[in-house]
N, C-alpha and C positions, 0 to 999 in steps of 0.2 A: 598315441598322438606323442607329433615331436613338438616341443620346443616345454613355456616351463606352465602351463596350464594343469597336467595332472598332478595335484597332490594326493597323501594320506592320509586322509578327510573323509568323508561320504560327498562324492562330487556326481549328483542327480542330475534328470532333465538338462537335457546339455540341447542347446535348440543352434541351430544355423541359421544363417539369413540370407535368403534367396540364392544371390549371389556366390554361396558360401564362407567369404570374408571375413564373418564378426558371428559370435556364438555367444549366446548367453548361458551360462552354467549355475545350480545350488550345490551349495558348500557348505556342509558342515561345519560350524565355526562353535569356540570353545564354550559358549552357553548351554551348548545343544541346539540350539534356532541356524537352521539355513539361513544365509544371504544370498543375492544375485552376485553375481559376476559379470563380466564381459572381456573374450577375450578379439584379437587381429590375429584373421592369419599372414604374415607377413613371409613372404616365398612358398620356399615349402614346410614354414617353422609358424605357430600360433606365441603370439606375445605374451608377455608376464601378465594376471588378468587386473583389472582392476573394480576393485569394490564399487558397487555403488552407494550412491548415499543412504542417510538414513531417513529419510523420507520417502522410500521404497524398502530399501530394508530392516523391517520389524523387532521386537525382543520377546517377539512370540514366532511359536510354529504357525503357519497360516498355508494355507494350498488354492490355489486356482483350478478349478481344470477347466479349457477351453475345448 
């Protein structure tokens, strides 16, 4: 992917919006847990990621399978 969304960490569970301009994905943080990030497609590149708040990201590993 072009842009600043790729990390050297474990990035998983990529999900694109219907129109393909927003992406949610999980990144392994320094505590060994996964945080949810959001990135936006600007032209051909993905923007820097925005970490969701602590209201969503917990201090533990939890998964929800839909």
